[in-house]
Each structure stands twice: as structure tokens, then as C-alpha cells.
N, C-alpha and C positions, 0 to 999 in steps of 0.2 A: 404632392399637386396632381390634379388630374388632367387629362386632355379633353377639350370640347370637339364638336364636329368641326369645326374651322381648322383643327390643327393647334389653337392656341392653348397654353397650360393655364389654368385656374387653381387657388388654393382658397385656404379661409379666410386670406387677406383680400380677396377680389371684392370690387365695388359693383353696383348695379350695371347693367348691359348699356344703357342709354349714356349718351355724350353727356359728359360734365358740364353743367352752366356754370355753377358756383358752388361754393363747399357748403353754403347754407342749405340748398336744396337737397344734396345727398351728402349727409355727414358721414365722415368715416368713423365708425364705432371698432374700438380696439379694446380686447378683452385679455387680462391676466393669464386666462388659460391658453391664448394663443402663443405664448412664448415658453412653455412648458414643452418637453420632450425634443424634438429634432428641430431645433429653431435655427433661422438663417436670416440675417440681415439683408443678404443680396436678394432671397425670394421676397421679403416685405417690399423693400422699395420697388424691385422688380414688376411687383404686382400694382402698385400704387399708379405707375406711368404707363403701363401696356395698354391702356384704354384709351390713353391720349395720344401716343406717338405713332402708333401703327397708322391710325386713320389719316394722320398728317402725310405719312409717306405713300399712301395710297394715293392719297389726292395729287401728289407730285408726280407720280407715276402715271396717272392718267392725263395729268397736261403737258407731259412729254410726248406722248403718243398723238395728240392732237395738233402739235406744232412742229414741223420738220425742222427749222432752222434754228433750233434753241442753244443757247451756251450754257454753261455750267459757273455757276458763281463759286467764288474761292471759299465759302462756307459750305459747299455742297449742294445747293439750291440750282434749280433751272432757272434761266433767264431767257425769255421771249424778245424778239425785236422791239417789241412795243414798250417791253420792261425797261429796255435800255433808254428809250427816252423819258420814261417815266421817272427814272433814277436821275437823269440828267436834269429834271424840272424839280427833282426834291421832294417825291411822292411821300405823304406822311403815314401809309398804311404799314402796319408791324411786317417783319420779314417772318417771325415764329409767331403765328396768333396763340399758339398753346401754352405759350409761358405763362401768362397771367394764372391761366386755369392750374399750371404745375405750382405755381409758388403758392397759390391758395391751398392748394392741397396740401404741399409741404408744411405750411403754417398749422393749419388745421391737424395735421399728423403729429407736429411736434407740441402742440398744445394737448392732444391727447395724452401722448408719452408723458410729458411733464405731471401731469395728473396723474397717470399710474405709477409712476416713481414715488410721487409723494405718499399715494396709497400704499405702496409696497413698503417704504420705509416706515411708516407709523405702524404697520404690521410688525416688522421687523423688530422695532422697540418695544412694542408690547410682549413679544417672544422673550425678546432678551431678559426683561424684568422679570416674568414668569419662571425663566429657566434657572435664574440666580437664586430667586426664593426656593424652589424644588431642590436646588444644589447645597442650598445653607441648611435644608432641612434634613437632606441623605447625608452630610457629613455627621450632622449631630446624631442621628440615629446610629452611624457606624461607631462613633466614639462611645456610645453607652454599650454597644454589642462587645467591643473590644476589651471593655474592663469586663461585661461578664463573663467572656470566654477566658481570661485570666484569672479569675477566681475559681471557674472550672478547673482549670489545669493545675491550680493549686491544690484543691481537693482531691483530684484524682492522683496526683502525685504523693499525698498524703495516706491515700487510701492504698497505692501500690507498695509503698513502704511498708506498710502496716500487714499487708496481705504476704510479702516477703518475708517479712521477719514471722509472721505464724507458720509459713511454709517450711521454713528452715527449722524451726522450733518441731514441727512435726515430723520432718525429714529425719532430725536427730533422735526423736523418739523411735521412729520405724526402725531406724538403723539398730539402735540398741535392743529393741523387741526382737528384730530380724537375727542378730548376733546371739541373743540369748537363747533363742529358740533353736539356732545352729548348733550353738553348745548344748543345748540339752539334746537336740536329735544326736550329735556325735558321743555326747557321754551314754546316752542311751544305747548307740552302736555299738560302742566301744566295750560297754559292760556284757553287750550280748556276744559281741565278738571272743571277749575273755572268757565268757562262760561255755562258747564253742571251741575255744583253744583247749580249754582245761579239760573237756571232753576226749578231744583228741590226744591230749598228752597225758591221759589213764595210764594205759598200759600199750605196750607195742602190739599191733597186728589185730587189737580187740576194737571194732566198729559196731558191736552190738548194743553198747550203750549210749550210743548218739541220740539226740534229740529227734524227735518225729520229722523235721522240717529236712534232714537228711534222708528220709526214707519215702518221704511223702511225693508220690509221682505227679502230683498236680502243683508242688513248689520245686519244680526241677530247675527252673532258673534262678530262682533265689538261693537256692542250696548250691548252685555252682558258683555262683557271683560271691557267697560268702566264702566257700571253700577255697577260690583263689585269692582271696584278700588274706585270709589266716595263712595260707603257703607263703604269699609274697612276704607278709610281714615276719613270718617265722624264718624264712629262708635269709631275709636282710638282718635280723637279729645274728642268726648263727655266722654270717659273714661278718659283721662289726665283732663279734666275741671273737672270731679266729684272728682278727687284725690284731686285736688287744692283747698284750703281753702282760698277763697278770698270773700271779700264785693264788689268787683268792680262790678258797674250796668253792663258795658260793656261786660264783660266776661259772665255774666249771659245771657245778649242779644244773644251775640255770639253761647253760649250752646244752647239756645232754638233755634235760627235759624238752626242750624245744625241737631236738632232733627226733624225739619220739613223736612229738607232734606232727614235724614236716613229713616224716617216714608213713605216718597213718594219712595225712592228707593227702600225699600222693598216691597211696594205694586205693583211696575213695575217690579221688579224681579220675584216675585209670579206670575205676570200676564205673563210675558215673558217665565218663567218656564213650565207655564201650556200650553203656547200656542205649545212651542217646544215638550212638552210631547203628544200633541194632533197630531202634525205633526207626530211624532214618531210612534203613535199608527198607524196611516193611513197608512204610509209607511210599518209598519210592516204587516199589512193586505193585501198589495200589494206584500210583499216580496221584497220591492226594500232596498237591502242592503245599497246603496248608501248613499240614503235620510237617512236613519237610521244611520249609521256611522256618517254623519254631525250633525245630531240632537244630538248624543251621545256626541260628541267630544265638542259641545257647552255646553250641560248641564253638562259635567264634570268640568264646572267653577263653578257650584252652588253645594256647599257642596261635591265637588268631585265627583260629580255625583251619590251620594247613592241614591237620589231619582229616578233617571232613571233607575239604576241597578235593586232597589226592585220593581219598576213599571212594568218593563220587566218580571222578574221572576214572579211577583204575577200574571201576566195575561196569563201565559203559561197553555194550555190545561190539562197538566199532573197533575195538581193541583184541578181540579173540583171536585164537590162533587159527581158527576155520576162516575167519574174515580176511585174515592175512595171507593164508594159502591160496584163498579165491583171488586176492589180488594179483597173484603171481601167475594165476592160469589165465587171468583177463588179459594181462600185459604181454607175458612170454608166449601164450599159446601152450600146445599141449607138451609134456615132457620128449625130448628128444629132437623136437622141430627146430629149426633156425629161425629166429624171428627176423622180421626185416623193419627197418627203421619206421617205415609208414605205419606198418602195424602197431609197432611200439608207441608211437606219436597219439595214434587212435585209443589205444589201450590205455595210456596215462590220461589223455582229456577225460573219458569215461571217468576212471577211477577218482580222478582229482575234483572233477565236478559232484560225483558222490560223497568225497570226504569234505567238500565244502560246503553241500546241502546238509550233511549230517550235522556239522558245527554248527551251522546256521540255525537248524531246529534246537540244538542243544542250547544255544546262546538265549533263545525264548524261555527256557526252564530255568537255566543260570539265573537269569535276571529277576524271576519270580520267586525263587527259593533263596539264594544267598544274599546276604547283607553287602557282600564285596563281590560284585560278580566280574569286575575287570581281572582281580587276582585269580578267579576260578577259570576264567577265558584265557589268561596267561598261561595256567599250569595245562589246559586242555589241547591247546595250539602247540606248547611246547612237546606234549606227550606225543602228538601227532608228528612232529618234525623230528624226534628223537627216538621214535619208535616204529612207527608204521612205515613212514617212507623210507626209512634208512634200510630197513629189512628188505623192502622191495629194490632198491637200489643197490643192493649188496648183492642179489641175484642178477639183476640187469647189465651193471658194471663191473665184469671180472675182468681185471687189468691184465692184459697179455702180455707174454714176455718179449722183451727188445733183442733179446739173443735167439732165441727160438720162436719167431713170431708165428702165429697162424696162417696158413696157407691161405691163397686167394680163393681156393674151392671152398675153405672154412668160412670165408668172408674177409679174412686179411684185416692188416690193422684199421683200415679204412670202417670197418663196421664197427670195430668199438670207439672210433671217433665220432659215428655218426649217431651211435647209441647215447655217447656221452653228451653230445651237442642237444640231443631232442630229450634226455632225461633233465639237463640244466635248465633248458628253456621251460618246459613244461612245470617243473619244480620252482621255478622263478614265479611263473604265472599263479601256480597254487599259493605260493607266499603272498602274492599281492592280494589275492582273493580273500585268502584269510584276514588279512590287515583290513581289508574291508568287512568284513564281519565283525571283527574285533579280538583284540587279543591283549589288551591291558599295555603296560609298560613292554612287553617282552619284543627284543631287537629280532624280528621275523627274518629280515634281509641277511643279518650276520649269521643267524641260527642255519640258515640255507646255504650260506656260502661255505659255513664249517663241513656240511655233507660233502662237498666236492673237491674242499682243499687237497686230498690225497691224488686226487686227479689232476688238478690244475697245476700242482707244482712242478710236474715234469711232463704236463702237455705237449709244449712245443717238440721235444724229443720224440714223443709218438707222432706228431705231425710230420717232422721230418723224414723219419723211419716208413711211415706210411706212403709219402710221396715217392721215396726212392723204390719200394716194393711195387706200388703202382707201374714206375717206368720199368722196371726188371720184367714186371709180369707182361707189359705191352710189347715190350721188345720180343720177349720168348713167341708171343702170338705171332707178331709179323714175321719173324724168323719160320715158324712153320708155317704160316701162310705161304711164304716164298717157296719154301722147301717143296711144300705141296702142290704148288702151281708148275716149278719145275719138273716134277716127277709125272704129272699128267699131260705136259706139252712135249717132254723129252728134249731136255735141254741138249743131250750128247748127241752127235750126228744131226745136226740140224741141216737143212738143206742151205744152197749157195745163199749169200747174202742175208742170211737170219741175224738178228740182233744179239750180240754177246752180252750188251746191258740187260737184256730180260729176264737173264739168271739172278741178276742183282735186285737188291730190295730198294726202290726208288723213294725220295723224300716225299713225304704227304702233309699237305697243309692241313689236313683234317686230323692227322695224329697230333701236330702241333696246337691246333685248336683244342683238342683233347687234354693237352698239358695243361694249357691255361685255365680251362674249365675246373681241371683238378685244384689248380692253384687257388682260383675263386672261391672253390667251396672252403678250402683251408681258412683262407683269409676271411671269410665269413665266420668260421670258428672262432680265428683270432679275435674278432671283433665281439664276437658273444663272449668269451671268456676274459678279456683284457679290458679291466674297468678303468686303470689309468692310460692316457695318452701316452706317456714315455714307454709303459712295459707293451702298449699295442704295437706302437712303431718299432720297438726291437723285434717282437715276434713276426710282424709282417716283412721285415727286412729278412730274418731268418727265413721264412716260407718263399719269399720272392727269390731269394738265391737258390733256392732248389730249382725253380722253373728255370734260371737263367742255365744252370748247370745240366739239367735236361735239354733243354734246346739244342745249346751249345754243342753237346754230346751227340745229340740224334743228328742235326745238322752236318756235322762234322764227317761223321761216320758216313753219312749219305752220300757227302762230296767224296770223301774217299772211295767209297765203292763205285761211285761214278768215275774217278780217275782210273781204278782198276781196269775199268772197262776199255778206258783210253789206253791203258798199258798194254793191255792183252791184244788189242787191234793192233798196236805198232808192233808187238811181237809177232803177231800174225802176217804183218807186212814183209819183216824182215826175214821171216822164213822163206818166203818165196823170190828173194832177189838172186838172180841168177846171172852167172857168167856170159861171156860173147859167144863162147865155143859149146854149143849145145845144139841136140837134133832138133829139128822142127817139132816133133811129137812133144818131146820134154816142153819146148817153150811154148806151145798150145796149152799142155796140162798147168804150165807154172802162171800162163795169162788167165786162164779161168779161176786158177785159185787166187790169184793177184785181186781179180774184180770181187771174188768173196771177201778178201780182206779189206778191200775198199769199202764194201758195202758195210763192214762191221764198222770200221773207221767213222763212218758216216752216220751210222746208228748211236754209237758211242758217243760221237759230237752231240747228237740231237739230245741224248740222254743226259749229257752233262749240262748242257744249257737248260734243259727243265730242271735238273736239280739245283743250278745257280737261280733259275727264278722263283722256285718253291723256296728256296733257303731265303731270298729276299723278302718274298711274302711272308714267311715266319718270323724273320726278323721285324717287320712292319707291324705283325699282330702283336708281339711282344712288346715294344714300342708304345703302341696304342694302349695296350693294357696298362702298361705303367704309368702313362697320363693319364687315363681316365681313372685308374682304381686305386694306384699304388701310391702315386706322388703325395697327395694331400694326406694320407696316413703316416708319411714318413717327417712331416714337417715338424712334429711335437718334439721330436728327437734330433739334438745338435748332433749337424752333420751326416744324419742317415741319408737324407737326400742324394748328397753329394756322393756319398760313398755308394749308393746304390747305383747311381750314373755312371761311376767308374767301373764298378762290377759288371755293369752290364756291357759298357764297351769293351773290358777285358774279355767277358765270356764270347762276343761275338768274333773277337778279334782272330782265334783260332780258326774259325771258319772261314774267316777272310784270307788266312795264309793259305789254307787247302784252294779255296777257291782261285786265288791266284796262279798257284802250280798246275792247276786243272785249266785255266784259260791257255795258260802257254802251251800245255801239250795238244789243247785244241788248235792251237796256229800251227803247232809240228805237225799234226794229223791232217789239216786241210793243205798245208805246203807239201806233203808227202804226196797227196793224190793229185795235186795240182802239176808236181813233177812227173809223175807216173803218166798223167794224160798227156801233158806236153811230149814226152820222150816218146810215148807209144804213137801218139798222133800226127806229130811235126815231120814232115818229108823234106828232104833237102831240095826238093824241085818246088816246094813252096814259096822259097825266096831267091830261088835260081832257075826261073821258067825259061826253055828253050826261046831265041828270037827266030818264032818261025812265020811272023807276019800277024799272028791272031791278036785281037784286040787283048790287052790284060786283063786279068781278073781283080775287078775291086772288091770282091768278097774278102770277108775275113777269113783267115783258113779255119780249116777243120779243127786244128788243135785249139786255136783260139776260141772258136765257139762251144767247144766241148768244156773247155775250162770256165768260160763265163758261164754255162749254163749251170754246170757242177756247184761254183760258187754262189750265185743267186737260189739254187736249191738249199745247199746246206747252211747259208748265211741267214736263211729265214729265221732258224731257229735263234741264231745270235740277236737278230733285230727285235726278236720279240722277248728274249730272256734279259737283256741288258738294258740298261738304263743309265741316264747322265753321264758322269765322268768314266763310269767304269767301261760303258760301251764305247766312248770316244777313245778311250785308251786301249781298249782292244782292237777297234778297227784302224787306229791308227798304226799299232804294232803289225798287223795283218797286212795293211797296204803297204810298209816299208819292206815286208818279207816277199811280198809278192814283187815288188819292184827288184829287188834284189835277184828273186828267182829268175825272173824272164831277163835280167841282164846276163846272168850266166847263162842261160839258156840258149839265148841267142848268139853268145860268141862262139857257139859252135858250128855256126852256118857260114856260107858264103853268098853274098848278096849281089845282084846285077839291080839295074835301074829298075826294071818291072818288078824285081824281088823285094826293092826299097817301097816301091809304092804299097805293095801287098803287106809289107812289115809295117808302115804307116797306117795302114787299116786297121790293123792288129792291136797297133799301138792305141788308136782311138777309140775301139772297141773297150778294151781294158780301162781306158780313163774316163769313159762315161761311166762303166761300172762302178770304179773306185770312187767317182764323183759323189754316189750316195753314201759315202762313208762320212761325209762333211767333215774331212780331215783336209785343211786347206796345205799341208806340207806335204801329204801324199799327191794331191791334186798337181802340185808345182812339179814334183819329180816325174810324173808322166807326161806334163807337157814340155819339159825337157828332153824326154825321150824321143817326143814327135819331132823336136827340133833336130836332134842327132840322127833320127832316120833319114834326114834331108841328106846326110854325107853319101847315101847310095843312090841317090836320084841326080843330083847335079854334076856337070861334066868336072873333069879334074882340076880344070884354071880356076872355078868358081868356089872351090872348097875354102878357102882361105877368108872369103866373104862370109862365111855362114855362121861364123862365131864372133863378130866384130860386137853384137849386143849381148852376148852371153858368155864372157870369157870362164865362166865358171865351170864349162861342161867340156873344157878343151880336152883336159886328161883323159875322160871318156872317150871324147871323139876321137882320140888317137886311135884307141883300140879298136872303133867302130869302122874307120876307115882301113885299117888293116884288113878289115873282113869283106872290102871290095873284090869284085872278080878281077877287076883290073888294075890291083893295087901293084903287082910286080911288072904287068905290061906297060903300065902309064908311068912306071917308076915314079910313085907316089913319095915313097920315103925319102928319096933325095929332093924333090920337089917341095916337100912341106917341112923337111928339116931346117931350112933356113927360118921357114915361116915360125915354127915353133921357138927356135933359138932367140929369133928376134921379140916375140911377144913375152919370153920370159924375162 
């Protein structure tokens, strides 16, 4: 449907635009074509009434706008006031005037539709009759065609059967003819072979009376084929005769006759083979590939051409003696010079590239000449790996003695191992390249492995011996450096306070890192030489054990040397311990020497702490190396990983034992200096100042200040070197020793109240310092010391109340109370005896 200017839709069913007056004036004409395509009954009936109903609606809308008080009737029409009256009077005009027009329109449309249906029914009837007639005719035609096709199939079947019969007959005739021809050909060849066999059987060593075939150069291939057939036949016959136990003279004669033929045939074949080889060599010199190919094809009949293949490979220039000598010079350099692994690697790369390129060029010739090129390539590559390469490796890899190994100046065992790794790796690359070029069925990898089996069988022993040699050489180097340093600085007669530890070799993390680098290199060779995971794991464990032994021995000896410094410092202190009755001059000299000994002790303390710190760093390096590089390689071997962990713990336990002893010595060194300082600096008047009316001194005593300053200075190294539980244990032990030493020291003095205040100030100073130890037990002891110091401050009558909250310190408090200046004058012993008895 289309849309007109007024917005209404029209289609092919629309009527004239004027208002319908009757169905006769404007008949509705329907056509069959109107019902084809996208037909819709809704559209048909909608267009029948659209011209009547919209006008009626518009009239009602206009009427409603002209009369304001209109009502709406139940059927949807408007009702005016006048209409109300008219309806009451029974007005006869129709409420829906278009009804008559619509009924007339529908009747007309129904009539036309009925006529159309009758017309269509007539056409359908005629079409059905026509289709039935055509269908009957078509079925008749198909029946006749089926009969004709069946007849054709029958005729074709008879024809096929006849053709098959004729073909079988022809095939049988052909087979008979072919068999007869083959028999004739065989008989003819047999006659010729018998004739040739009789010629070779005439007399031993007589080859002059042979047929022209065996001397004609143009028929060499045919002669070779016939000679091989005759020799095979004769040799088989002799074999059968030798297996048959018979005393018949005729048989023996026949056997002897064939033996003569075999001998003559062998002589002729040898002569012919040599002649072909000469011709092959001449063609090879001229690079006549076609002639070479012809000779090779003929020679393939003699022992499958093996002699020709070997002859060709043997005459190649790449196997000349001069070429092999040049290989040695390229890889090893001039005679007498010591080659380096890098130079050897470069030389081997160049040489093996040259060999691969030569083999590749020869492969092109072999493909063009020989009927079995893979066999020739197998022989060529085998000759390379069994002749040229081994002669070079023999000079390169001279296995040193483990009993008397070469010195490090000569390269040591490590040079042999590095050369072995370079040679193995480069030769493996050569094998892969040759496999890519082509080598037939030759096991190139297995052949390459066989070249290194004498070295790989005892490889791990050389690796371990090399690591031991490297360690020994490194230790000698470090000792020489230390000795030279001592001689240059003059270790004898050093000035006061010089370090005793400077004359000893200190642990170096760099050296341990070098141990690990050696081990990494050895592990890389283990990975290169060990193809099986279990073998690799066993070799890796053996090599890693060497590292554990080296690190353990090195750090243990380093800690022992650091301990020796502490021991020397202790001996130096003991040397200058004087009695009480000495002259002032001697005492001054002793005090100066004691200062020097104290400086030596402090330096030794620092040196040992540095050694402990480097020892910890070294162990961490080994542990990280084990976790990153060794652990995964040990997993394929059952128990290897756990065993290596145990070995690592065992190796480090010796160093831990030495470190523990050294830390104990460090505590002794510190406490010795603390005791020296407080003994030298502490005055009796520090805790028993005169009551002269001067305000008491609230500063720490000089002895306390000196001790705290010394401890702060010397323990800085300990705070840096120690970590975790080791640090906590060391500082706790040192704090306990300091507490005990101070208690013993203070028991030598007498205290008045002002002295008690001074003591309490010292205890506070010491307590603040040890609080940095983070040791709760030590902090508690110094807090109790502060409480006990109150016994010197309070009045005698208040002493009993001091320990009500801390009964645990009463025993030490009894000792402290006896140090009061008024202990006797105030009769404190009698006063407190009842208190102690009651509390017990």
C-alpha cells in the first residue's frame, strides 16, 4: 500500500475518491491478479470501508465542536440537547447512515468473490485433467525405457563376459610366450655361461684364450657381470661338493675342475677391478664425473663396490700428512708455546668448519658418481672421525699424571680439563654438522663419544685433583702476600697500640667467591660430560664436596688465626701484670705497656669480629650457590640432596666450634680491659666523698665513663658482625660477665650516702648502655643493682623496708650493707640480724 497526501493509505483494492452513493454507480471490480503475491484480507476489507467511515467520524467531530453541552451516547456518538428531545419523541432518522452503503458494498464484493471462486475452480479442474493425462503418458514412456535399459544391461553383461574370457585366454597365451622366451633366454645365457666357464676352466693361470668379451674395454660392464655370475656359481658348486661325503671319482674331478675355474675367475676379477680403479683414478684427476660414475657402477659388482669407495676416500687430499700437520699448527700454535683454551677453541672452530665444508663439497661429487652415495658418505665421515680428528686430539689432550701433576706455572690440571671441555664441545658440534651434511647409517654421536671415553672414564678424579691443586696454589699465594706485606711494614717492633692481627692473614669473601667460581666451572664440565642424570648427580656431589672442604678449611683456619691474635693479646696483658710493691718508674713503664697490650687486644677483638662476619658471608654464599645451582642437579640421584645438606652442615660445624671459642675469648678480652680500666680509674673518694658542704657530684665517675666509652667503641664491631641468635647469645653473656665484674669491683670500696648517689648514677649509666643489648635478663640484673644501691643512701632504720618487694636480692644486699661507712658505728650488723633471721 502507498500513502497519499492526506496521510491515508491506498492500494490496488481502493475505490474512486468520491463518496459512494450506491454499488451500481461505482461497482467494485476484483481481479484474480489482486490475490497473488503478498495478499492480506485485512488490507482488502480495510480499504473497502476506509472511504466511508472516516468521513462519518469527521462530521461527528465537527458537530461536537459547534455545540458545547453535548453528551456522549452509549454507542460512542454525540448527543445534543435537541437530540435528547427528538429521541424522546421517537425520531425515525438512522443513527449510522453509512450502514446501507456498507451493506451494499459488502454484497457486491461477496458476489464478485463468488464469481472469482467459480472461475478459479473451473481452471483448477481443467488443469487437473491435463496433468492426469500427461502423467499417464509419462508413466507409459518410463515403462518402455526401463524395458530398453534392461535389455542393454543384458547385452553388456554378455559382452563383458566374452571380453573377460578372451582376455584370460590372451593372458595365458602371453604368459606361456613370456615363459618360453624367458626359458629360451635363460638357456641361451646358460649356454654362454657354460662356454665361458669352460674357457676359464681350461688351464690354471691361462687367461690368454678367453673370448673377446673379456678383453674388450667397451664391454667391461658385461664382462664384469658375467665373471661375477661364473665365480658365484663355481664357488657355490665347490661348497656343495665339499659338504657331500662321496668317494665317486667323477665328483672329485668336477670339483677340481671348478677350482681351476674359480682361481682363474678370481685372477681375472682382480685384474679387471684394478683396471677399473686405474681408469677411475685417471677420470678423478680430470674431474670427468661421467667416467667416474661409469667405473663406480661397474665396480659396485665387486664386493658391493667397497674397494672403490675406500679407494676414493683414501686418496682425498684432506687426509694427507701435510694437511694433518697443518691442523696441529692451526690449533696448538707454534711448537714449544703453551696454548690457551680460548685460542684452541678458536682454532678448532676454524678447522672443523673447514672439514665440514670439504665434506659438503665431496658429498656433491659422491652423489653424482657413486650408485650408493650414503655408503660412501658413511666411509668418508668415519675416516674423518677415526683418522684426522683423533690424531689432532691425541696431541691436544695429553693426559697428565695425578701422582706428579704439572705445576700451575705449566697450566696445572685445570689446563687439561679446560682443553678437554673445549675439545669435547667442539667435536660434538662437528659431529652434528657432519650429520647434517649426511653420513648414511653411521652412528656419528657414538663414534664421537668413543674418542673421549679414555678421558671421561676417570674425569671426575682429575676434577677433584684440580680443585685441590687450585686451593693449594691459592693458599700459597695468600701466604706469600701476607709475608711480603709483613716484611714491608715491619711487623717486629711496631709502635704502641699497633695491631697484632695485622700480621695474620684475614678471611676474604673474595677468595671464597673464587672457590665458588672454580666449582661452577667444574659443575659446567660435569654437565657437559655426564649424559645420564644419575651420573651427573654423583659427579656434582663429588665436586660440591670439594667446595665444602675448601670453604670449611679456609674459614676455620682464618678463625683460628684470628683466635691466635686474641691469644697473643692475652699473653701480652699477662706479661705486664705487676705486684703492689714496685717503684713509680717501673709502674709507669708497666702502665704504658699495658696500654699497648690493651690496644692490641682491642685490635684483635675487631679482627676476630671481622673474621666472624666474613665467615657468615662466606657460608651464605655457599648456601645460595647450593640452592641456585646444585640442588636441582642432585634430585635424580636418590638421597644425594639430603646427603649433600648433611655434608654442608657438617663442614660448617668445625668453623662454628672455632667461632664459639673465639667469641668466648673476645668476652675475656673485653672484660680484662674493663677490669683494667676500672681498677686504674676508680678512686676511693668516688664513693666516699668528704662531707664538706659542697653539693654532691651527680655525674658518672671517671671509671664508669671510660668503661662505657670503651665498650661503645669496641662493641661496634660486634654489633656489625653478629646477627640473630649469635648476637643475642654473645651480648647476653657479655652483659652477665659485666654485671658480675662490677659487683666484684664495688665490693672493694666503702660508701657513704653521697657515694651511694654517685654509685647509683654509675649503675644508671651502665644500665642504659646494656639496654642496647636487647637482653631482658641483663636489664633486670642492672635494675636490681640500682635498687641495691639504695642501701647506701637511706638511713639505717629504713633499711628493712627496701627489700619488701624484692626479696631475691637480700643476699647480695647483705654484702652491700657491710660496705656502708657507718656499718660499724651504727651497729647495723646487730640491728639487721633479727631482720634476716625473721625473713628467712
